[in-house]
C-alpha positions as CSV (number, residue, x, y, z in Angstrom):
1,M,-15.6,-12.2,1.1
2,L,-13.5,-13.0,4.3
3,G,-12.3,-16.1,2.4
4,W,-10.2,-14.3,-0.1
5,V,-9.5,-11.2,2.4
6,T,-7.7,-14.0,4.8
7,R,-6.3,-15.7,2.0
8,D,-4.7,-12.5,-0.1
9,D,-3.7,-11.8,3.3
10,R,-1.6,-14.1,3.9
11,V,-0.3,-13.8,0.2
12,L,1.1,-10.4,1.3
13,R,2.4,-11.5,4.7
14,E,4.2,-14.9,3.6
15,R,4.3,-14.3,-0.3
16,P,4.9,-10.5,-0.6
17,L,6.5,-11.0,-4.2
18,G,4.2,-13.2,-5.3
19,S,5.7,-16.8,-5.0
20,W,7.7,-18.7,-2.2
21,L,10.3,-19.0,-4.6
22,L,11.0,-16.2,-4.3
23,G,11.3,-15.2,-0.7
24,S,11.0,-12.0,1.4
25,D,11.4,-8.9,0.5
26,I,13.8,-8.3,2.9
27,E,15.9,-10.7,2.3
28,H,19.5,-9.4,1.7
29,G,23.0,-10.4,1.9
30,R,24.5,-14.0,0.9
31,R,21.4,-15.5,1.1
32,L,19.9,-13.4,-1.6
33,R,22.8,-13.9,-3.5
34,L,22.4,-17.6,-3.8
35,R,18.4,-17.2,-4.2
36,V,18.7,-15.4,-7.4
37,R,22.0,-17.1,-8.7
38,I,19.8,-20.7,-8.3
39,L,16.7,-19.4,-9.5
40,L,18.7,-18.0,-12.7
41,I,20.6,-21.1,-13.4
42,G,17.4,-22.9,-13.4
43,S,15.5,-20.0,-15.5
44,L,18.7,-20.3,-18.1
45,L,19.3,-24.2,-18.3
46,A,15.4,-24.3,-18.8
47,A,14.8,-22.4,-21.4
48,N,17.6,-23.9,-23.6
49,A,16.7,-27.8,-22.8
50,V,13.2,-26.8,-23.5
51,G,14.8,-25.1,-26.7
52,A,16.8,-28.0,-27.6
53,A,13.8,-30.4,-27.0
54,V,11.7,-28.5,-29.6
55,S,14.4,-28.4,-32.5
56,I,15.1,-31.8,-32.0
57,A,11.2,-33.0,-32.1
58,L,11.2,-30.6,-34.6
59,V,13.8,-31.8,-37.0
60,T,13.2,-35.6,-36.1
61,V,9.2,-35.9,-36.4
62,V,7.5,-32.9,-37.0
63,I,8.9,-30.9,-40.0
64,P,8.4,-33.5,-43.4
65,G,11.1,-33.5,-45.3
66,P,14.4,-35.6,-45.7
67,S,15.6,-37.5,-43.2
68,V,18.6,-36.1,-41.1
69,F,19.8,-39.9,-39.8
70,V,21.8,-40.7,-42.3
71,R,25.3,-42.0,-42.7
72,D,26.9,-39.1,-44.2
73,L,26.0,-36.8,-41.3
74,V,26.8,-39.1,-38.0
75,L,29.7,-37.0,-37.5
76,V,27.3,-33.8,-37.5
77,N,24.6,-35.8,-35.9
78,F,26.1,-36.8,-33.1
79,V,29.4,-34.9,-32.5
80,A,29.1,-31.3,-33.7
81,V,25.4,-31.4,-32.6
82,P,25.8,-32.2,-28.8
83,T,29.0,-30.2,-28.6
84,Y,27.9,-27.3,-29.8
85,I,25.1,-27.7,-27.5
86,A,26.9,-28.9,-24.4
87,V,29.1,-25.6,-24.9
88,A,26.6,-23.4,-25.2
89,L,24.4,-24.9,-22.4
90,I,27.0,-24.7,-20.2
91,G,28.8,-21.6,-21.6
92,G,25.9,-19.7,-22.2
93,T,24.3,-20.3,-18.6
94,A,27.9,-19.3,-16.9
95,W,27.8,-16.3,-19.4
96,G,24.5,-14.9,-18.7
97,I,25.0,-15.7,-14.6
98,A,28.4,-14.2,-14.2
99,R,26.7,-11.0,-16.1
100,G,23.7,-10.7,-14.0
101,L,25.1,-11.3,-10.7
102,R,27.8,-8.5,-11.6
103,V,24.6,-6.2,-12.3
104,V,22.9,-7.0,-9.3
105,R,26.1,-6.8,-7.3
106,W,24.2,-3.8,-5.1
107,A,21.2,-5.3,-4.2
108,T,23.4,-8.0,-2.8
109,E,26.4,-6.2,-1.0
110,G,24.2,-3.5,0.2
111,S,25.4,-0.8,-1.5
112,E,23.6,2.5,-2.5
113,L,21.8,2.2,-6.2
114,D,22.8,4.8,-8.9
115,E,20.5,5.6,-11.6
116,Y,22.8,4.0,-13.8
117,Q,22.7,0.5,-11.8
118,R,18.7,0.7,-11.7
119,R,18.5,1.0,-15.4
120,A,20.8,-1.7,-15.8
121,T,18.8,-4.0,-13.1
122,L,15.7,-3.3,-15.1
123,R,17.4,-4.4,-18.4
124,L,19.0,-7.7,-17.1
125,P,16.2,-10.1,-18.2
126,A,15.9,-8.1,-21.9
127,E,20.0,-8.7,-21.9
128,L,20.0,-12.0,-20.7
129,T,17.6,-12.5,-23.2
130,F,19.8,-11.4,-25.9
131,M,22.1,-13.4,-24.8
132,Q,20.6,-16.6,-25.7
133,A,19.8,-15.2,-28.4
134,V,23.5,-14.7,-29.5
135,L,24.1,-18.3,-28.9
136,W,21.3,-19.5,-31.0
137,L,22.1,-17.4,-34.0
138,G,25.7,-19.1,-33.5
139,G,24.1,-22.8,-33.6
140,F,21.9,-21.5,-37.0
141,L,25.0,-20.3,-38.8
142,L,27.2,-23.3,-38.0
143,F,24.7,-26.2,-37.9
144,T,23.1,-24.2,-41.7
145,V,26.7,-24.3,-43.0
146,L,27.6,-27.9,-41.7
147,Y,24.2,-29.4,-43.5
148,A,25.1,-27.5,-46.7
149,F,28.7,-29.3,-47.3
150,V,26.9,-32.6,-46.2
151,Q,23.0,-32.9,-47.5
152,P,21.8,-29.5,-48.4
153,D,18.4,-30.9,-48.8
154,V,17.9,-31.1,-45.0
155,V,18.9,-27.3,-44.9
156,P,15.5,-25.4,-44.9
157,K,14.3,-28.3,-42.3
158,V,17.4,-27.6,-39.9
159,A,17.1,-23.8,-40.0
160,L,13.7,-23.4,-39.4
161,S,13.5,-26.1,-36.7
162,I,16.6,-23.6,-35.3
163,L,14.8,-20.3,-35.7
164,L,11.2,-21.6,-34.5
165,S,13.0,-23.6,-31.4
166,G,15.3,-20.3,-30.7
167,T,12.3,-18.2,-30.5
168,V,10.3,-20.4,-28.1
169,T,14.2,-20.5,-25.7
170,C,14.1,-16.4,-26.2
171,A,10.7,-16.2,-25.0
172,N,10.9,-18.2,-22.2
173,A,14.3,-17.3,-21.3
174,Y,12.7,-13.7,-20.9
175,L,9.9,-14.8,-18.9
176,L,12.0,-17.1,-16.4
177,S,14.6,-13.9,-16.1
178,E,12.5,-11.7,-15.3
179,F,10.5,-14.3,-12.6
180,S,13.6,-15.2,-10.7
181,L,15.4,-11.4,-10.5
182,R,11.9,-10.2,-9.1
183,P,13.5,-10.1,-5.7
184,I,16.0,-7.2,-7.1
185,A,13.8,-5.5,-9.3
186,A,11.3,-5.0,-6.1
187,R,14.7,-3.1,-4.6
188,A,15.3,-1.2,-8.2
189,L,11.3,-0.1,-8.2
190,A,11.3,0.8,-4.5
191,D,11.2,4.8,-5.6
192,G,8.8,4.0,-8.6
193,P,8.3,2.5,-11.5
194,P,10.6,2.3,-14.3
195,P,10.8,4.6,-17.6
196,R,8.3,2.8,-20.1
197,R,11.5,2.0,-22.7
198,L,13.0,0.0,-19.9
199,A,10.5,-3.0,-19.7
200,L,7.8,-5.1,-21.3
201,G,4.1,-3.9,-21.2
202,V,1.5,-6.1,-20.0
203,T,0.2,-6.0,-23.7
204,I,3.6,-7.1,-25.4
205,R,4.0,-9.9,-22.3
206,T,1.0,-10.9,-23.4
207,L,1.8,-11.6,-26.8
208,V,5.3,-12.4,-26.4
209,F,3.4,-15.2,-24.1
210,W,0.7,-15.8,-27.1
211,A,3.7,-16.1,-29.6
212,V,5.4,-19.3,-28.2
213,G,2.3,-21.0,-26.9
214,S,0.0,-20.4,-30.0
215,A,1.7,-18.8,-32.7
216,V,4.7,-20.6,-33.0
217,P,2.9,-24.2,-33.1
218,I,0.3,-22.9,-36.2
219,L,3.1,-21.1,-38.2
220,V,4.9,-24.4,-38.3
221,L,1.9,-26.4,-38.9
222,M,1.7,-23.8,-42.3
223,V,4.8,-24.8,-43.2
224,V,4.1,-28.0,-43.0
225,A,1.3,-27.3,-45.1
226,L,3.2,-25.6,-47.6
227,L,6.3,-27.7,-47.8
228,T,3.4,-31.0,-48.5
229,L,1.7,-28.8,-51.4
230,F,5.4,-28.4,-52.7
231,Q,7.0,-31.9,-51.7
232,P,4.1,-34.6,-53.0
233,G,6.7,-37.2,-51.8
234,I,5.3,-36.9,-48.2
235,D,3.1,-39.8,-47.2
236,Q,-0.2,-39.8,-45.1
237,L,1.0,-40.8,-42.3
238,Q,4.1,-38.4,-41.7
239,L,1.7,-35.8,-42.4
240,V,-1.2,-37.3,-39.9
241,V,2.2,-37.7,-37.2
242,T,2.9,-33.9,-38.2
243,V,-0.3,-33.1,-37.4
244,L,-1.0,-34.6,-34.2
245,A,2.0,-33.2,-32.6
246,L,1.5,-29.8,-34.0
247,G,-2.1,-30.0,-32.3
248,L,-0.6,-31.4,-28.6
249,V,2.3,-28.9,-28.9
250,S,-0.2,-26.2,-29.4
251,L,-2.9,-27.0,-26.4
252,V,0.2,-28.4,-24.1
253,S,2.1,-25.3,-24.4
254,G,-1.2,-23.1,-24.8
255,F,-2.3,-24.1,-21.4
256,V,1.3,-24.2,-19.6
257,L,1.8,-20.6,-21.5
258,T,-1.8,-19.6,-20.1
259,V,-0.9,-20.3,-16.8
260,L,2.5,-18.6,-16.0
261,N,0.6,-15.2,-18.1
262,T,-2.0,-15.3,-15.3
263,R,0.0,-15.8,-12.4
264,A,2.4,-13.1,-13.6
265,T,-0.5,-10.7,-13.9
266,T,-2.7,-11.5,-11.2
267,A,0.6,-11.7,-8.8
268,P,0.5,-7.9,-8.2
269,I,-3.0,-7.5,-8.4
270,R,-3.6,-10.1,-5.5
271,T,-1.1,-8.3,-3.5
272,V,-2.5,-4.7,-4.5
273,R,-5.9,-6.3,-3.6
274,A,-4.5,-7.5,0.1
275,A,-3.2,-4.3,0.7
276,L,-6.4,-2.5,-0.2
277,A,-8.4,-4.8,2.5
278,R,-6.1,-4.0,5.0
279,V,-6.4,-0.8,4.8
280,E,-10.2,-1.1,4.4
281,Q,-9.7,-2.7,7.6
282,G,-7.9,0.6,8.7
283,D,-4.7,-0.6,9.0
284,L,-2.7,2.6,6.8
285,D,0.8,1.1,7.6
286,T,0.4,-1.3,4.9
287,E,3.1,-1.2,1.6
288,V,2.7,-3.3,-1.2
289,V,6.2,-4.9,-2.5
290,V,6.8,-2.8,-6.3
291,F,8.3,-5.8,-8.0
292,D,6.5,-5.5,-11.7
293,G,8.1,-3.6,-14.1
294,T,4.9,-2.8,-16.5
295,E,1.6,-1.0,-15.9
296,L,0.9,-3.2,-12.8
297,G,4.2,-2.1,-11.3
298,E,2.7,1.2,-11.7
299,L,-0.8,0.2,-10.1
300,Q,1.4,-1.4,-7.4
301,A,3.6,2.0,-6.8
302,S,0.2,4.0,-7.3
303,M,-1.5,1.9,-4.1
304,N,1.9,3.0,-1.8
305,R,1.0,6.6,-2.8
306,M,-2.4,6.5,-2.1
307,V,-1.7,4.7,1.3
308,A,0.1,7.5,2.0
309,G,-1.6,10.1,1.0
310,L,-4.4,8.6,3.4
311,R,-1.9,8.4,6.2
312,E,-0.8,12.1,5.8
313,R,-4.8,12.8,5.4
314,E,-5.6,11.0,8.9
315,R,-2.6,12.3,10.4
316,I,-4.0,15.8,9.6
317,R,-7.2,14.8,10.8
318,D,-5.8,14.1,13.5
319,L,-4.4,17.3,14.7
320,F,-7.1,18.6,13.3
321,G,-9.4,17.1,16.1
322,K,-7.1,17.6,18.7
323,H,-6.5,21.0,17.9
324,V,-10.6,22.0,17.2
325,G,-12.1,18.8,19.1
326,E,-13.6,15.8,17.7
327,E,-17.0,17.2,17.4
328,V,-16.3,20.2,15.2
329,A,-13.8,18.1,12.7
330,R,-16.3,16.1,12.1
331,A,-18.5,18.4,11.1
332,A,-16.1,20.5,9.4
333,L,-15.0,17.8,7.2
334,S,-18.4,16.8,6.4
335,R,-19.7,19.7,5.0
336,Q,-18.4,23.1,3.3
337,L,-17.2,25.4,6.0
338,Q,-19.0,29.1,5.7
339,L,-18.9,31.8,8.1
340,G,-21.8,31.7,10.6
341,G,-23.9,29.7,13.2
342,E,-27.1,29.0,14.1
343,V,-29.0,29.4,17.4
344,R,-28.5,26.6,19.6
345,D,-30.1,25.5,23.1
346,V,-26.4,25.1,25.0
347,V,-24.5,24.6,28.4
348,V,-21.4,25.9,28.9
349,L,-18.7,25.0,31.1
350,F,-15.8,27.2,32.0
351,V,-12.6,26.2,34.3
352,D,-10.4,28.4,35.3
353,V,-7.0,28.7,37.7
354,A,-7.0,31.2,40.3
355,G,-3.9,33.3,41.4
356,S,-2.2,32.1,38.0
357,T,-0.5,35.1,37.8
358,Q,1.5,34.3,41.3
359,I,2.1,30.9,40.2
360,A,3.9,32.0,36.9
361,Q,6.3,34.6,38.8
362,T,7.4,31.4,41.3
363,R,7.9,29.0,39.3
364,P,9.6,27.9,36.0
365,P,8.1,28.0,32.6
366,T,8.2,24.7,32.0
367,E,7.2,23.5,35.7
368,V,4.0,25.2,35.2
369,V,3.1,24.2,31.3
370,E,3.4,20.2,33.0
371,V,1.3,21.3,35.7
372,L,-1.0,22.9,32.9
373,N,-1.1,19.8,30.8
374,R,-1.9,17.7,33.8
375,F,-4.8,20.3,34.7
376,F,-6.0,20.3,31.0
377,T,-6.1,16.3,30.3
378,V,-8.1,15.8,33.3
379,V,-10.6,18.6,32.1
380,V,-10.4,17.3,28.6
381,D,-11.1,13.7,30.1
382,E,-14.0,14.7,32.1
383,V,-15.7,16.6,29.8
384,H,-15.6,13.7,26.5
385,S,-16.2,11.0,29.0
386,H,-19.8,13.3,29.3
387,D,-20.2,13.8,26.3
388,G,-19.1,17.2,26.5
389,F,-16.5,19.1,23.7
390,V,-14.1,21.4,24.8
391,N,-14.2,24.1,22.6
392,K,-10.6,26.1,23.8
393,F,-7.9,26.8,25.6
394,Q,-7.7,30.2,27.0
395,G,-4.1,30.4,29.0
396,D,-5.2,28.6,32.4
397,A,-8.8,28.0,31.4
398,A,-11.1,25.9,29.5
399,L,-14.5,26.5,27.9
400,A,-16.5,23.3,26.8
401,I,-19.5,23.1,25.4
402,F,-22.7,20.5,25.6
403,G,-25.6,20.7,22.8
404,A,-23.3,21.7,20.2
405,P,-21.8,21.2,17.4
406,S,-24.2,18.1,17.8
407,P,-27.1,17.9,20.0
408,V,-26.7,16.0,23.8
409,T,-29.5,14.5,25.3
410,N,-29.6,15.6,28.7
411,A,-26.7,18.5,28.9
412,S,-28.0,20.1,31.8
413,G,-27.4,16.8,33.8
414,K,-24.3,15.8,31.9
415,A,-22.4,19.6,32.0
416,L,-22.9,19.2,35.7
417,A,-21.5,15.8,36.3
418,A,-18.5,17.1,34.2
419,A,-18.6,19.6,36.5
420,R,-18.2,17.3,39.9
421,A,-16.2,14.9,38.6
422,T,-13.5,17.2,37.4
423,M,-13.4,19.2,40.3
424,T,-12.8,15.9,42.2
425,R,-9.7,15.1,40.1
426,L,-8.2,17.9,40.0
427,A,-8.3,17.9,44.0
428,R,-6.6,14.7,43.8
429,E,-4.5,15.1,40.6
430,V,-3.6,18.5,40.0
431,P,-3.2,19.5,44.1
432,E,-0.9,22.5,42.2
433,F,-3.5,24.5,41.6
434,S,-7.2,26.0,42.9
435,V,-9.4,26.9,40.3
436,G,-13.0,27.6,39.9
437,I,-15.7,25.7,37.7
438,G,-19.4,28.0,36.9
439,V,-21.8,26.4,34.5
440,A,-24.4,28.2,32.7
441,G,-27.3,27.8,29.8
442,G,-29.2,29.0,27.2
443,Q,-29.7,29.8,23.8
444,A,-26.0,31.0,22.2
445,V,-25.1,31.0,18.5
446,A,-22.8,28.4,18.0
447,G,-20.7,28.8,14.4
448,N,-18.0,29.7,12.7
449,V,-16.6,32.8,13.1
450,G,-13.5,34.8,11.4
451,A,-12.2,35.3,8.3
452,E,-12.8,33.2,5.2
453,S,-8.9,32.3,5.3
454,R,-9.1,31.8,9.2
455,L,-12.4,30.4,10.8
456,E,-13.0,29.0,14.4
457,Y,-15.9,27.7,16.0
458,T,-16.7,28.6,19.0
459,V,-20.2,29.4,21.5
460,I,-20.9,33.3,21.7
461,G,-23.9,34.4,23.9
462,D,-24.9,34.9,27.2
463,P,-24.5,31.2,28.9
464,V,-20.5,31.9,27.9
465,N,-20.3,35.4,30.0
466,M,-22.6,33.6,32.6
467,A,-20.3,31.1,33.1
468,A,-17.4,33.0,32.7
469,R,-18.5,35.2,35.9
470,L,-19.6,31.8,37.7
471,T,-16.5,30.5,37.8
472,E,-15.1,34.2,39.2
473,L,-17.9,33.7,41.8
474,A,-16.9,29.7,42.5
475,K,-13.2,30.6,43.2
476,G,-14.4,32.1,46.6
477,L,-16.7,29.3,47.6
478,P,-16.0,26.4,49.4
479,G,-16.5,23.8,46.7
480,H,-15.4,25.8,44.1
481,V,-18.2,25.3,41.6
482,A,-21.0,27.1,41.2
483,A,-23.7,26.2,38.3
484,A,-26.9,28.3,37.5
485,M,-30.2,27.2,39.0
486,S,-31.7,27.4,35.9
487,V,-29.2,24.6,34.7
488,V,-29.9,22.3,37.5
489,E,-33.3,23.2,37.0
490,R,-33.4,21.3,33.9
491,A,-31.8,18.2,34.4
492,S,-32.5,14.7,35.5
493,D,-33.5,14.0,38.4
494,D,-30.6,11.9,39.7
495,E,-28.2,15.4,39.0
496,R,-30.3,17.3,40.3
497,E,-30.8,15.7,43.7
498,R,-26.7,16.1,44.0
499,W,-27.4,19.9,43.8
500,R,-28.8,22.8,46.4
501,E,-29.5,26.2,46.0
502,Y,-26.9,28.5,47.2
503,D,-27.6,31.8,46.8
504,V,-29.3,34.9,44.8
505,V,-26.2,37.2,43.9
506,A,-25.4,40.0,41.8
507,L,-23.0,38.9,38.9
508,R,-20.3,41.5,37.2
509,G,-22.1,43.0,34.6
510,R,-25.0,41.9,34.5
511,A,-28.2,43.4,35.0
512,T,-30.6,41.0,37.0
513,R,-29.2,39.4,39.8
514,T,-28.8,35.4,39.0
515,R,-29.7,32.1,41.3
516,V,-26.5,29.9,42.1
517,A,-26.6,26.4,43.2
518,V,-23.7,24.1,44.7
519,P,-22.7,20.9,44.6
520,G,-25.0,19.3,48.0
521,E,-22.4,16.9,48.8
C-alpha cells in the first residue's frame, strides 16, 4: 500500500495535471503560452498526418476497386492532392492555433475570467475539431468532383476513404487538443465543473475511442465485403491483403487508443487517490487540480469540497476543544448530547487571583488581559500535563477537574502535583498576580447542564464548593496552596510525602470543620 501511496503522492506533486508534458498548474505568462502553442501545433499536425496516412492507405492498399494510379489521374494525384493537403495542413493548423490562443489569452495574460470566456475555453477542443472537419469536408467535395471528371469509377473508393480518414482525424484532433488544453481547462474549471452540455462525458469519450480504434476498421472491412460481393473481379490476393491490413490496423489502433483512453480516465482518478492518501495521513491542506471536464472533473471538484469541509470541521473541532476542553469535545463528538450527568469521584482544583478588583482599577484593561492570558496559560499547561481538564474560566479564576469526563489514575496525586507545579510557575512567570489554589475531592455530578439549545459541561457538588473555600483560605497562607487532607490521604505515597497537615479549620458555609493540608516543602 505504501508503494502506491508514495507513487501517487509523487504524481500529485510533480504531475498535478496528469502528465509531465503539461507542466505545473501554477505555470503562467509566456511560458504557459509557449507550452500551449507547441502542444496544440503538435496535436493538430499529428491528427491530420495520421488522417492523411490512413486515407492514402485506404485508397492504395486496403479498399479494393479500380486503381487511382493511372495516367489520366497524374495531375490530380501528384499536384491537386499534395497541394490541398499542404495548404489544409499548414493553413488549418495556423487557423486553429490563432483561434485557440485568442480564446485562452485570458489565462496566458493572467486577466480576469468571465463566464463567456470560461464557456469559450471549455468549448475550444470541440471548436478545433469542427475546424478540422470543415477542412476534410472541403477535401471530400474537391476530390470527389475532380475524380468524377477524370475517372468516375474511383469516386466511391476515394469518397469512402476520405470520410473514414476524416472521422479518424476529427476524433484524434478532439482527444489530443483536449489533452493539450488541460492547463487552461484547469484554470477555467477552478470554480467547478462546467455545465454538461459544454463537455463530453466519460461515456461519450469512451465511445469516441471505440469508434476510432475499432468501429472504423470494422466498418471498412464490412464495406470491403460488400464490394467483393458486387465486384466479382477482385482477386483473392487483394482480398487477403485488405483483410490482413484492416486486421492489423484494428489491433494496433485499438491497443493505442485503449491506452490513451485509460490514461485520460485514470489521470484524474490517480490525483484524487493521491489526495485521499494525503488526507488519510492528516494533511487537510491538500487540493486537487480540476482539469477534466467530464464526470471525473466533478469527482475532482467534489474531492476539493470534501477536504474543505473537513478543514472547516477540524477548525470547528479545534475551536470547540479550546472552548470546552479536549476531553469534553471528544466525548461530545463521540455520543449524543443530552441534559443530565452521572455521579463521579473527582478531584477539583480551583485557582483564583487575590486582589483582582484593585488590579483592575490600577492597570489598563489591555495590560490586565495580557497578564491574565499569561496566568491562564500556566494553569492550562500544568493541569493538562497532569491529565486534568480545565473546565471553565471565571473572570480571573479557573476551575480544573481530575477524574471527569474521563477517569484518571491517581487523580488525587496528580491534582496535588498540579497545584504545586502551578504555584511554582506562577510565582516565577506571573509575578504581577498573587493567587490562591485550593484542592478538594469527593463525589460530584459531572455532565451537561443548561437547556436543550445551549449546554455546558460542568461538575456540581460539594468538592467544587470546598475547593473554592480552600482557595480563599490559601490566599492568606504562606505558600498560597491549601488542600483537603482527605485528598492527600488518597494520593500516591510519593506525592503524600510532599504535604503536611496544617490545621483543622471551619470553612465559610460548611457545617463541619475541615482538615487542611499544605505543601511541606
